[in-house]
SERO-4910 file (N, C-alpha, C, O; in steps of 0.05 Angstrom, whole numbers):
BEGIN
 pado doro    nc1    nc2    nc3   cac1   cac2   cac3    cc1    cc2    cc3    oc1    oc2    oc3
  Met    A    269   -301    713    279   -277    697    270   -282    669    261   -264    655
  Ser    A    271   -305    661    257   -313    630    229   -306    626    219   -298    605
  Gly    A    216   -311    652    185   -303    653    182   -276    649    164   -270    633
  Asp    A    197   -254    661    195   -228    657    207   -219    628    196   -200    616
  Gln    A    224   -231    619    235   -225    591    208   -235    574    197   -217    561
  Asp    A    199   -253    573    176   -267    551    150   -245    556    134   -238    539
  Ser    A    151   -237    581    123   -216    585    133   -190    573    116   -179    558
  Asn    A    157   -177    577    162   -155    559    164   -153    530    165   -132    517
  Ile    A    164   -180    519    170   -185    490    137   -184    482    128   -170    465
  Ser    A    124   -200    497     92   -201    493     79   -175    490     65   -169    471
  Cys    A     87   -156    516     76   -129    517     86   -113    495     70    -97    484
  Ser    A    115   -115    487    123    -99    464    109   -110    438    107    -94    419
  Arg    A    101   -132    434     88   -141    412     56   -126    408     44   -118    388
  Trp    A     48   -127    435     18   -116    441     17    -86    426      2    -79    409
  Ile    A     37    -74    438     43    -46    433     45    -35    404     34    -14    395
  Leu    A     61    -54    392     71    -46    362     41    -56    347     30    -40    332
  Ser    A     30    -77    351      7    -85    336    -16    -60    342    -32    -54    324
  Ile    A    -16    -51    360    -39    -29    365    -28     -3    352    -43     14    343
  Ser    A     -1      0    351      9     23    336     11     18    305     21     36    292
  Arg    A      5      0    294      3     -8    270    -29      3    261    -32     12    238
  Trp    A    -46      2    275    -70     13    270    -69     40    253    -86     45    236
  Phe    A    -48     55    261    -45     85    251    -23     85    236    -24    100    216
  Asp    A      1     71    241     19     72    225     28     40    217     39     25    232
  Ser    A     22     35    189     20      8    184     55     -4    180     58    -27    175
  Glu    A     76     14    183    103      7    180    116      8    208    140      6    212
  Ala    A     96     11    230    117     12    256    126    -13    263    110    -32    262
  Gly    A    152    -15    271    163    -38    275    162    -60    259    163    -83    268
  Ile    A    160    -53    231    157    -65    213    177    -91    210    168   -114    205
  Asp    A    203    -86    213    224   -106    211    222   -130    234    239   -148    233
  Ala    A    202   -130    257    204   -147    272    178   -170    264    175   -191    277
  Ile    A    164   -162    244    150   -182    234    159   -205    218    170   -199    197
  Asp    A    157   -228    225    164   -256    209    145   -263    189    125   -277    193
  Ile    A    155   -250    161    136   -261    140    136   -288    135    120   -295    119
  Asn    A    152   -308    146    149   -335    137    126   -347    159    117   -370    156
  Asp    A    119   -333    178     98   -348    195     73   -339    184     59   -322    194
  Asp    A     69   -353    162     43   -346    149     16   -353    162     -4   -343    152
  Lys    A     13   -367    179    -15   -378    191    -20   -365    221    -40   -369    234
  Gln    A      6   -345    232     -1   -332    259    -20   -312    259    -11   -291    251
  Val    A    -41   -312    266    -59   -289    275    -53   -269    292    -45   -277    314
  Asp    A    -53   -243    288    -49   -225    300    -74   -211    313    -86   -192    303
  Trp    A    -80   -223    334   -108   -212    342   -107   -184    353   -128   -172    351
  Phe    A    -88   -171    364    -92   -143    369    -91   -129    344   -107   -111    341
  Arg    A    -72   -134    323    -72   -116    299   -106   -120    285   -116   -101    273
  Ile    A   -119   -141    287   -144   -138    275   -164   -137    290   -182   -153    285
  Val    A   -167   -120    311   -186   -112    326   -200    -95    310   -224   -101    308
  Pro    A   -192    -75    297   -207    -59    277   -225    -75    259   -249    -70    258
  Leu    A   -214    -96    245   -226   -110    225   -255   -123    238   -277   -123    227
  Ile    A   -250   -134    264   -272   -147    280   -291   -129    283   -313   -132    274
  Gly    A   -281   -102    301   -298    -83    304   -316    -67    283   -337    -55    288
  Met    A   -303    -69    257   -321    -61    236   -348    -77    232   -371    -68    227
  His    A   -340   -100    235   -361   -123    227   -381   -122    253   -406   -123    248
  Ile    A   -374   -122    274   -392   -116    300   -407    -94    294   -431    -94    294
  Ala    A   -389    -70    289   -410    -45    287   -435    -47    271   -455    -32    276
  Cys    A   -435    -64    251   -456    -69    233   -481    -73    248   -504    -65    242
  Leu    A   -475    -87    268   -500    -96    292   -513    -70    295   -538    -67    295
  Gly    A   -497    -50    299   -511    -24    305   -538    -15    290   -553      2    300
  Val    A   -544    -25    271   -566    -26    255   -591    -30    266   -610    -18    258
  Ile    A   -591    -46    286   -610    -53    305   -618    -26    322   -641    -24    331
  Arg    A   -603    -11    325   -603     10    347   -615     34    330   -635     46    338
  Val    A   -602     39    305   -602     64    293   -624     62    272   -633     84    263
  Gly    A   -634     37    263   -655     33    244   -644     43    216   -620     44    212
  Trp    A   -664     50    197   -653     55    169   -668     82    161   -685     94    176
  Ser    A   -661     90    138   -674    114    121   -669    111     93   -647    102     86
  Pro    A   -683    117     78   -675    120     49   -652    128     42   -637    114     27
  Ile    A   -645    148     51   -619    167     46   -595    151     56   -575    147     42
  Ala    A   -598    142     79   -574    123     93   -569    100     76   -546     91     73
  Val    A   -589     90     66   -583     59     50   -575     74     25   -553     66     17
  Ile    A   -586     95      9   -573    102    -17   -544    111    -14   -528    106    -31
  Thr    A   -537    126      9   -508    135     13   -493    107     12   -474    104     -3
  Ala    A   -502     85     31   -483     59     33   -485     52      4   -461     50     -2
  Ile    A   -499     47    -16   -497     33    -37   -481     50    -57   -464     39    -72
  Ala    A   -486     79    -55   -467     99    -72   -435     90    -69   -419     84    -86
  Leu    A   -432     91    -40   -403     87    -28   -394     57    -37   -371     53    -43
  Tyr    A   -409     42    -37   -402     15    -45   -394     16    -78   -373      5    -87
  Leu    A   -411     27    -91   -406     26   -121   -381     45   -128   -364     36   -143
  Val    A   -379     71   -115   -359     86   -118   -330     75   -112   -311     79   -127
  Arg    A   -329     64    -93   -308     51    -76   -299     26    -93   -277     25   -103
  Met    A   -313     10    -96   -313    -12   -112   -295    -11   -138   -277    -27   -144
  Phe    A   -305     15   -155   -295     21   -179   -262     30   -171   -243     26   -186
  Ala    A   -261     42   -148   -235     54   -147   -216     30   -137   -192     33   -140
  Ile    A   -226      6   -126   -212    -18   -119   -205    -31   -147   -183    -39   -154
  Thr    A   -229    -31   -162   -223    -55   -186   -209    -35   -208   -187    -43   -216
  Gly    A   -217    -13   -217   -204      3   -236   -178     14   -229   -162     18   -248
  Phe    A   -170     19   -206   -144     32   -194   -131     15   -183   -111      7   -194
  Tyr    A   -138      5   -159   -122    -17   -142   -113    -38   -157    -90    -48   -155
  His    A   -131    -46   -171   -129    -68   -187   -113    -65   -217    -90    -69   -223
  Arg    A   -131    -58   -228   -122    -53   -265   -106    -34   -267    -93    -34   -288
  Tyr    A   -101    -11   -249    -80      9   -250    -54      0   -237    -35    -10   -249
  Phe    A    -55      4   -207    -35      4   -193    -23    -28   -194      2    -31   -195
  Ser    A    -37    -46   -195    -23    -74   -192    -15    -81   -222      7    -89   -225
  His    A    -33    -78   -247    -24    -89   -271    -18    -66   -293    -14    -74   -316
  Arg    A    -16    -38   -286    -12    -15   -304    -29    -22   -333    -16    -25   -355
  Ala    A    -54    -25   -332    -68    -32   -355    -73     -5   -368    -85     -6   -390
  Phe    A    -67     17   -360    -74     46   -370    -57     60   -360    -39     51   -346
  Lys    A    -60     87   -366    -46    109   -357    -62    131   -348    -85    135   -356
  Thr    A    -49    147   -329    -60    172   -318    -38    191   -309    -14    185   -310
  Asn    A    -49    217   -300    -25    229   -290    -22    234   -265    -44    229   -254
  Arg    A     -4    242   -248      4    239   -222    -24    252   -201    -29    244   -178
  Phe    A    -33    265   -212    -57    278   -195    -84    257   -193    -98    255   -173
  Trp    A    -88    246   -212   -114    228   -212   -100    201   -204   -114    182   -195
  Gln    A    -79    198   -208    -65    173   -191    -72    175   -162    -84    157   -151
  Phe    A    -65    198   -150    -64    198   -121    -93    201   -116   -101    188    -97
  Ala    A   -111    215   -128   -139    220   -122   -149    193   -124   -163    189   -104
  Phe    A   -149    175   -137   -161    154   -140   -149    133   -119   -160    114   -109
  Gly    A   -124    141   -115   -109    121    -92   -125    127    -62   -132    112    -44
  Ile    A   -128    153    -64   -145    161    -33   -176    152    -35   -188    149    -14
  Leu    A   -188    148    -61   -211    134    -60   -212    107    -50   -228     97    -35
  Gly    A   -189     97    -63   -187     70    -57   -181     62    -32   -190     41    -23
  Asn    A   -167     75    -19   -156     79      3   -178     78     28   -174     66     49
  Ser    A   -201     93     19   -226     95     36   -244     72     39   -265     73     51
  Ser    A   -235     54     27   -246     28     23   -235      6     47   -241    -18     49
  Val    A   -217     19     62   -207      1     81   -195    -27     75   -197    -48     87
  Gln    A   -179    -21     48   -166    -45     38   -138    -38     42   -122    -47     25
  Arg    A   -129    -23     62   -101    -18     64    -91     -1     40   -107      6     22
  Gly    A    -64      6     40    -57     27     21    -52     20    -13    -55     -4    -20
  Pro    A    -48     31    -25    -46     20    -59    -20      2    -65    -19    -16    -81
  Leu    A      1     12    -48     26     -7    -55     20    -30    -38     24    -51    -50
  Trp    A     12    -32    -12      4    -55     -2    -15    -78    -22     -9   -102    -27
  Trp    A    -37    -63    -30    -50    -81    -44    -38    -92    -72    -39   -115    -80
  Ala    A    -25    -69    -85    -13    -77   -110      7   -106   -108      5   -128   -119
  Ala    A     28    -94    -88     46   -118    -84     37   -146    -78     47   -167    -86
  His    A     16   -143    -60      7   -170    -56    -10   -183    -78    -11   -207    -81
  His    A    -24   -164    -94    -36   -180   -115    -15   -191   -137    -15   -214   -146
  Arg    A      2   -171   -143     28   -179   -161     40   -210   -147     44   -228   -163
  His    A     45   -213   -122     52   -238   -116     31   -259   -115     38   -282   -117
  His    A      7   -254   -113    -14   -272   -120    -11   -279   -148    -12   -304   -153
  His    A     -7   -265   -167     -3   -276   -197     22   -290   -199     20   -311   -211
  Arg    A     39   -286   -192     68   -296   -189     65   -325   -182     75   -342   -197
  Phe    A     51   -333   -159     46   -358   -151     14   -368   -146      7   -382   -127
  Ala    A     -2   -357   -165    -29   -370   -168    -32   -400   -162    -26   -418   -177
  Asp    A    -43   -401   -139    -53   -431   -128    -30   -445   -124    -34   -470   -127
  Gln    A    -11   -440   -120     13   -454   -109     16   -448    -78      4   -429    -67
  Arg    A     30   -464    -66     33   -460    -33     38   -429    -27     28   -418     -7
  Gln    A     52   -415    -43     59   -387    -33     36   -371    -36     34   -352    -20
  Asp    A     18   -375    -52     -8   -360    -55    -28   -360    -33    -44   -378    -29
  Val    A    -25   -335    -18    -35   -344     11    -66   -341      9    -77   -348     30
  His    A    -81   -333     -9   -111   -334     -9   -118   -355    -30   -138   -350    -45
  Ser    A   -105   -378    -32   -117   -401    -53   -128   -416    -37   -118   -424    -17
  Pro    A   -164   -422    -49   -175   -441    -33   -164   -468    -40   -170   -486    -24
  Leu    A   -149   -474    -62   -140   -499    -72   -116   -508    -49   -112   -531    -45
  Gln    A   -103   -488    -37    -79   -493    -18    -90   -494      9    -85   -511     26
  His    A   -109   -470     13   -111   -464     40   -141   -466     49   -148   -455     70
  Gly    A   -157   -479     34   -191   -479     42   -207   -453     41   -194   -432     42
  Phe    A   -228   -452     39   -243   -433     34   -244   -408     55   -240   -385     46
  Trp    A   -248   -413     78   -249   -390     97   -222   -377     97   -222   -352     99
  Trp    A   -196   -392     94   -169   -377     96   -171   -358     73   -166   -334     76
  Ser    A   -179   -371     47   -175   -357     24   -192   -334     23   -186   -316      7
  His    A   -215   -333     39   -239   -310     36   -226   -289     56   -218   -267     48
  Ile    A   -224   -297     81   -214   -273     97   -195   -279    120   -185   -260    134
  Gly    A   -189   -305    125   -167   -313    144   -140   -300    140   -127   -290    159
  Trp    A   -134   -299    115   -109   -295    106   -101   -265    115    -77   -260    119
  Met    A   -121   -246    118   -119   -219    121   -117   -217    153   -117   -195    164
  Thr    A   -114   -239    165   -111   -242    195    -84   -240    203    -74   -228    222
  Ser    A    -71   -256    184    -40   -263    191    -20   -242    189    -18   -225    171
  Arg    A     -4   -247    211     16   -228    216     37   -224    196     48   -202    196
  Ser    A     44   -245    178     63   -243    160     50   -230    129     65   -228    109
  Asn    A     25   -223    129     10   -212    108      5   -182    110     -6   -168     93
  Phe    A     20   -172    141     17   -142    137     35   -123    123     27   -101    114
  Pro    A     64   -135    121     78   -119    111     72   -115     83     58   -130     69
  Thr    A     88    -85     73     85    -85     41    108   -100     32    131    -96     40
  Arg    A    101   -119     11    125   -127     -3    134   -107    -24    126   -109    -47
  Tyr    A    151    -86    -17    159    -67    -35    178    -76    -59    184    -59    -77
  Lys    A    189   -103    -60    201   -115    -78    183   -113   -104    192   -107   -126
  Tyr    A    157   -119    -98    140   -120   -121    132    -91   -134    125    -89   -158
  Val    A    134    -72   -119    124    -46   -124    145    -22   -128    139      1   -122
  Lys    A    169    -28   -138    192    -11   -141    179     12   -156    184     35   -149
  Asp    A    160      5   -181    153     23   -204    132     45   -185    121     63   -198
  Trp    A    128     44   -160    108     59   -146    125     72   -119    121     95   -111
  Glu    A    138     60   -109    150     70    -86    165     93    -86    167    104    -65
  Ser    A    175    105   -107    184    132   -110    168    151   -114    177    172   -122
  Tyr    A    142    150   -110    122    165   -106    117    173    -76    103    157    -63
  Pro    A    128    197    -62    124    200    -32     96    199    -28     89    188     -7
  Glu    A     77    210    -44     52    211    -31     38    186    -30     21    182    -13
  Leu    A     47    166    -48     34    138    -50     45    127    -23     31    115     -7
  Arg    A     72    133    -18     85    117      7     73    128     32     74    113     52
  Trp    A     63    153     33     54    165     53     22    154     63     14    150     85
  Leu    A      7    151     36    -20    141     39    -20    108     48    -37     97     61
  Asn    A      8     95     34      8     64     43     12     62     71     -2     46     84
  Arg    A     32     80     84     39     79    109     15     87    129      7     71    146
  Tyr    A      4    111    125    -17    117    142    -47    112    135    -64    130    136
  Asp    A    -52     87    128    -77     77    115   -100     78    126   -122     72    115
  Thr    A    -96     88    155   -125     87    167   -132    119    166   -156    124    167
  Val    A   -120    135    165   -125    165    156   -153    175    142   -172    189    150
  Val    A   -146    162    118   -172    167     99   -197    158    108   -217    171    107
  Pro    A   -194    129    117   -221    117    131   -235    134    151   -259    141    152
  Ile    A   -217    140    167   -224    157    193   -237    177    183   -262    177    188
  Leu    A   -228    199    169   -235    225    157   -261    217    144   -279    234    146
  Leu    A   -269    190    127   -291    189    116   -315    179    138   -338    187    136
  Ala    A   -307    164    157   -325    159    175   -338    186    193   -362    191    198
  Val    A   -317    197    200   -322    227    212   -343    247    197   -361    259    207
  Ser    A   -334    246    171   -352    262    154   -382    255    148   -401    270    146
  Leu    A   -382    222    147   -409    213    146   -425    222    168   -447    233    165
  Phe    A   -412    217    192   -426    222    219   -436    253    219   -459    258    227
  Val    A   -421    269    209   -427    298    207   -449    305    189   -466    322    191
  Phe    A   -446    284    168   -471    295    140   -494    283    157   -514    296    154
  Gly    A   -496    262    173   -519    253    184   -528    269    203   -553    270    205
  Lys    A   -515    283    219   -523    306    238   -535    329    227   -553    341    237
  Phe    A   -522    336    203   -530    361    188   -560    357    173   -577    374    169
  Cys    A   -559    329    165   -586    319    155   -607    322    176   -629    333    173
  Glu    A   -598    310    197   -617    310    223   -630    334    230   -655    336    233
  Thr    A   -611    355    233   -620    379    239   -630    399    218   -648    415    224
  Val    A   -616    400    189   -630    418    173   -652    404    159   -669    419    149
  His    A   -653    379    156   -672    365    139   -682    339    158   -674    316    152
  Pro    A   -696    343    177   -707    323    191   -727    305    176   -730    281    181
  Glu    A   -741    319    157   -754    298    141   -742    277    127   -757    263    113
  Leu    A   -715    271    127   -700    251    111   -700    230    136   -692    208    129
  Gly    A   -706    234    162   -708    212    183   -682    203    184   -681    179    192
  Thr    A   -660    214    180   -633    200    188   -620    214    210   -631    233    221
  Ser    A   -595    206    218   -580    216    239   -551    213    233   -544    202    213
  Gly    A   -535    222    251   -505    219    253   -500    191    256   -488    182    237
  Pro    A   -506    173    275   -502    148    282   -511    130    259   -496    112    251
  Gln    A   -535    135    247   -548    118    230   -531    120    204   -522    100    192
  Met    A   -526    147    195   -506    149    171   -476    136    177   -463    124    159
  Leu    A   -469    138    198   -443    129    205   -446     99    196   -433     90    178
  Val    A   -466     81    212   -468     55    210   -472     44    178   -458     27    167
  Trp    A   -496     61    165   -499     51    142   -477     55    115   -472     39     97
  Gly    A   -467     83    118   -453     92    101   -421     86    102   -406     88     83
  Phe    A   -414     76    131   -389     68    135   -387     40    141   -379     25    124
  Phe    A   -393     31    161   -389      4    169   -406    -17    153   -396    -40    149
  Ile    A   -429    -11    143   -446    -36    132   -434    -36     99   -429    -56     87
  Ser    A   -430     -5     88   -427     -7     61   -392    -17     63   -384    -29     42
  Thr    A   -375    -14     81   -347    -19     78   -344    -50     84   -327    -62     71
  Thr    A   -358    -61    101   -357    -87    106   -367   -104     83   -354   -123     75
  Val    A   -391    -97     71   -400   -107     49   -381   -108     21   -380   -128      6
  Leu    A   -369    -84     19   -348    -78      1   -326    -95      2   -315   -103    -19
  Leu    A   -319   -102     27   -297   -119     29   -300   -149     26   -283   -163     15
  His    A   -322   -159     35   -325   -183     22   -335   -191     -8   -334   -212    -20
  Gly    A   -344   -167    -14   -349   -168    -49   -324   -171    -60   -320   -187    -79
  Thr    A   -300   -153    -48   -277   -156    -64   -266   -180    -63   -257   -191    -83
  Val    A   -265   -195    -35   -251   -222    -31   -265   -240    -43   -252   -261    -44
  Thr    A   -289   -244    -56   -302   -262    -66   -286   -274    -92   -289   -296   -102
  Ile    A   -268   -254   -100   -252   -266   -125   -232   -273   -117   -218   -281   -136
  Asn    A   -220   -276    -92   -200   -295    -83   -209   -326    -72   -195   -346    -71
  Ser    A   -232   -321    -66   -250   -347    -57   -266   -362    -79   -260   -382    -92
  Phe    A   -284   -350    -80   -312   -364    -94   -304   -361   -127   -314   -376   -144
  Asp    A   -288   -341   -134   -283   -341   -161   -260   -359   -171   -252   -355   -193
  His    A   -248   -379   -153   -233   -400   -154   -245   -424   -150   -231   -445   -153
  Met    A   -270   -425   -143   -286   -448   -136   -309   -455   -155   -314   -477   -163
  Phe    A   -322   -433   -162   -351   -436   -180   -349   -412   -207   -343   -388   -208
  Gly    A   -356   -432   -227   -355   -417   -250   -345   -432   -273   -340   -456   -269
  Arg    A   -339   -423   -299   -330   -437   -321   -305   -430   -329   -299   -406   -326
  Arg    A   -286   -447   -339   -260   -438   -351   -256   -436   -382   -258   -456   -396
  Arg    A   -250   -414   -392   -252   -412   -419   -222   -417   -430   -219   -425   -453
  Phe    A   -201   -412   -413   -170   -412   -419   -158   -433   -397   -165   -438   -374
  Asp    A   -137   -445   -413   -124   -461   -396   -101   -455   -380    -78   -462   -385
  Thr    A   -108   -441   -356    -92   -429   -340    -77   -445   -321    -89   -466   -315
  Pro    A    -55   -443   -310    -43   -456   -294    -52   -452   -266    -36   -455   -248
  Asp    A    -81   -443   -259    -86   -441   -235   -118   -446   -238   -125   -455   -260
  Thr    A   -137   -441   -219   -162   -452   -219   -183   -430   -221   -206   -435   -214
  Ser    A   -175   -407   -230   -190   -387   -235   -212   -389   -256   -206   -401   -277
  Arg    A   -233   -379   -252   -263   -382   -264   -273   -351   -275   -266   -329   -266
  Asn    A   -288   -356   -295   -310   -333   -299   -336   -336   -285   -348   -358   -287
  Asn    A   -346   -320   -272   -370   -321   -258   -387   -293   -263   -378   -271   -256
  Val    A   -409   -296   -274   -427   -273   -284   -437   -260   -260   -437   -236   -260
  Leu    A   -446   -275   -237   -458   -265   -211   -429   -246   -200   -430   -222   -198
  Leu    A   -409   -260   -195   -389   -245   -181   -379   -219   -201   -366   -200   -192
  Ser    A   -386   -222   -227   -374   -199   -243   -398   -174   -241   -395   -150   -247
  Leu    A   -420   -185   -231   -439   -163   -228   -437   -147   -201   -441   -123   -196
  Leu    A   -429   -167   -184   -423   -157   -152   -400   -142   -150   -396   -128   -130
  Thr    A   -380   -142   -172   -355   -128   -169   -346   -116   -191   -322   -112   -195
  Leu    A   -367   -107   -208   -362    -81   -227   -343   -103   -248   -327    -89   -260
  Gly    A   -341   -126   -255   -327   -138   -275   -301   -152   -273   -285   -157   -291
  Glu    A   -300   -158   -241   -277   -170   -236   -281   -203   -235   -262   -218   -234
  Gly    A   -305   -210   -237   -312   -239   -235   -309   -251   -263   -318   -273   -268
  Trp    A   -295   -237   -281   -285   -253   -311   -257   -255   -303   -239   -240   -311
  His    A   -254   -275   -284   -226   -280   -268   -210   -299   -285   -186   -295   -288
  Asn    A   -222   -318   -295   -204   -334   -315   -197   -317   -338   -173   -318   -344
  Asn    A   -213   -302   -351   -198   -282   -368   -177   -269   -360   -157   -266   -373
  His    A   -181   -256   -333   -157   -240   -328   -132   -258   -319   -109   -251   -324
  His    A   -136   -277   -309   -108   -296   -308    -99   -303   -332    -75   -306   -333
  His    A   -111   -305   -354   -104   -310   -381    -86   -285   -393    -66   -287   -406
  Tyr    A    -98   -263   -386    -85   -234   -400    -84   -217   -378    -98   -197   -382
  Pro    A    -71   -218   -354    -73   -197   -333    -73   -168   -341    -86   -151   -329
  Val    A    -57   -163   -362    -52   -129   -366    -73   -113   -380    -71    -89   -384
  Ala    A    -94   -130   -389   -114   -114   -407   -132    -98   -386   -137   -105   -364
  Ala    A   -141    -73   -398   -159    -57   -383   -186    -73   -377   -198    -70   -356
  Arg    A   -193    -89   -395   -217   -102   -401   -214   -129   -390   -195   -143   -397
  Gln    A   -232   -136   -374   -234   -164   -363   -258   -180   -375   -258   -204   -372
  Gly    A   -275   -170   -385   -301   -177   -398   -290   -181   -427   -292   -161   -442
  Phe    A   -279   -202   -438   -270   -200   -462   -288   -195   -486   -280   -182   -505
  Tyr    A   -311   -205   -486   -329   -207   -501   -356   -182   -498   -363   -172   -476
  Trp    A   -363   -177   -516   -387   -156   -509   -411   -161   -489   -424   -144   -476
  Trp    A   -415   -191   -490   -438   -203   -468   -430   -207   -443   -445   -216   -426
  Glu    A   -402   -200   -440   -389   -204   -415   -387   -174   -401   -372   -157   -410
  Ile    A   -402   -172   -381   -408   -140   -368   -386   -135   -355   -376   -151   -341
  Asp    A   -376   -113   -359   -351   -104   -345   -355    -73   -339   -346    -54   -352
  Ile    A   -370    -72   -319   -378    -41   -315   -353    -24   -305   -354      1   -305
  Thr    A   -330    -36   -297   -303    -22   -292   -295     -9   -315   -290     16   -317
  Tyr    A   -292    -25   -333   -281    -23   -359   -297     -4   -375   -283      8   -391
  Tyr    A   -324      2   -376   -340     14   -387   -334     43   -371   -335     62   -386
  Leu    A   -330     48   -349   -323     76   -335   -296     83   -338   -291    106   -336
  Leu    A   -278     68   -343   -253     74   -353   -251     85   -377   -233    102   -381
  Val    A   -272     75   -401   -272     83   -423   -283    113   -421   -272    131   -435
  Gly    A   -304    118   -404   -312    140   -401   -297    164   -391   -298    187   -400
  Leu    A   -281    154   -368   -260    173   -361   -240    179   -383   -231    202   -385
  Ser    A   -232    159   -399   -216    167   -425   -229    189   -439   -213    207   -447
  Trp    A   -251    192   -444   -267    215   -457   -257    241   -447   -250    258   -463
  Phe    A   -256    244   -424   -251    268   -411   -219    274   -407   -211    296   -398
  Gly    A   -202    254   -415   -174    256   -412   -164    250   -386   -141    256   -381
  Ile    A   -180    236   -367   -168    231   -338   -151    207   -343   -128    206   -333
  Val    A   -161    184   -359   -141    163   -360   -134    159   -392   -148    172   -409
  Arg    A   -118    145   -398   -113    144   -430    -92    122   -435    -76    113   -418
  Asp    A    -95    113   -459    -77     85   -471    -87     61   -453    -72     47   -439
  Leu    A   -113     58   -455   -129     29   -441   -113      6   -458   -110      5   -482
  Arg    A   -105     -9   -442    -88    -33   -463   -109    -54   -467   -120    -67   -449
  Pro    A   -113    -57   -495   -133    -80   -505   -127   -109   -502   -106   -113   -489
  Val    A   -140   -129   -510   -133   -155   -507   -130   -161   -541   -147   -162   -559
  Pro    A   -103   -164   -542    -92   -174   -570   -113   -195   -581   -123   -211   -565
  Val    A   -123   -195   -609   -136   -215   -617   -127   -244   -619   -143   -262   -618
  Gly    A   -102   -246   -621    -81   -269   -616    -91   -286   -593    -97   -309   -593
  Arg    A    -92   -265   -570    -96   -280   -542   -122   -291   -538   -125   -309   -521
  Leu    A   -143   -283   -552   -174   -294   -550   -171   -325   -562   -186   -344   -556
  Ala    A   -150   -328   -578   -154   -356   -588   -133   -377   -579   -134   -401   -586
  Ala    A   -115   -365   -561    -94   -381   -546   -103   -392   -522   -118   -380   -506
  Asn    A    -94   -416   -520   -101   -431   -496   -127   -442   -488   -131   -451   -465
  Arg    A   -142   -441   -506   -172   -444   -503   -175   -471   -497   -162   -487   -510
  Ile    A   -192   -477   -478   -197   -506   -466   -215   -517   -487   -236   -506   -495
  Arg    A   -205   -543   -496   -222   -558   -518   -230   -585   -506   -247   -600   -514
  Asn    A   -213   -590   -482   -218   -612   -469   -237   -609   -445   -228   -593   -429
  Ser    A   -263   -621   -438   -276   -615   -418   -267   -626   -392   -279   -625   -370
  Asn    A   -245   -637   -395   -236   -650   -368   -221   -623   -350   -215   -624   -326
  His    A   -217   -604   -366   -207   -577   -350   -232   -558   -344   -228   -537   -332
  Ala    A   -251   -563   -351   -275   -546   -349   -279   -547   -318   -286   -525   -310
  Asp    A   -276   -561   -303   -282   -564   -279   -268   -539   -256   -275   -532   -234
  Gly    A   -249   -534   -272   -232   -510   -257   -207   -519   -251   -190   -502   -244
  Arg    A   -199   -546   -251   -172   -556   -245   -150   -542   -260   -152   -540   -285
  Pro    A   -126   -533   -246   -105   -521   -261    -97   -543   -284   -101   -567   -280
  Ala    A    -84   -532   -310    -77   -549   -326    -44   -558   -319    -35   -580   -326
  Ser    A    -29   -539   -304     -5   -552   -294      0   -530   -267    -16   -512   -259
  Lys    A     24   -537   -259     36   -524   -235     52   -501   -242     59   -484   -225
  Thr    A     59   -499   -268     78   -477   -278     68   -453   -282     45   -451   -292
  Thr    A     83   -430   -274     66   -402   -278     78   -389   -303     99   -395   -313
  Lys    A     61   -369   -312     67   -356   -338     77   -330   -332     84   -315   -351
***
């Protein structure tokens, strides 16, 4: 009898895992958030499938327009992640109105990095426990591979920690976007396929097709975007230089900053997280900040929070013993 009962429980978990592909909060109360290293294999089938689908390039080939589309979607969606998922929803580093808040939430959601509330809640948790045991993507605590991608497979990290985003959960449109976080990516994938078929039919000289545009514009672009984003969790806590004596291993890395449109100035960010600008000095390229300034000229965003002059001098590392990236202490700020 116990065998049948175990089988029914396993089947129920399997059904719930699949249903969460479309409704991220289906049976959410059944998830043990303390089981931090339990991989939910059924739940991550879409993540695995997205990576495998990139191999479709062997079959569909490439064309200039497909590659350009992939690059353009990488840049636009990276900005939505860095500028809005991170600096706006996670840190409230500037203000915008409800329309643009939702519009950029949709754009960020098209990156296939879950909903804006999940992303912000998870990131706020990271800042609260940076490089402590509770920080689920700390390479110091859990090693490179887990900090880079493994944590995303853990059953305990799927629920949205709403206690961290009480300032956002009152917006029903954000709650809907957060719960049904695969709707927008699916619509984007379908649109790219249709766009490719249109080009194939109306402009055959472009040399593209529906499947090719889908592979390049969605699967390759999205996969590279995902790994580009999470390099800040892994590589940017391992390689680079430290200017500020923060209680974590965050570093500044110019290469990662270019890859992520400014997020690579991670030690700066952990020193003063609420600034709209992460490249604190003019020579620290921060493309996201430049774009936010541009949006402010059109009134789309406003009140970009600066870095106080006093913060630039505070906690600067004088002793080279900390320049290797080791945290100064285990206390949080």
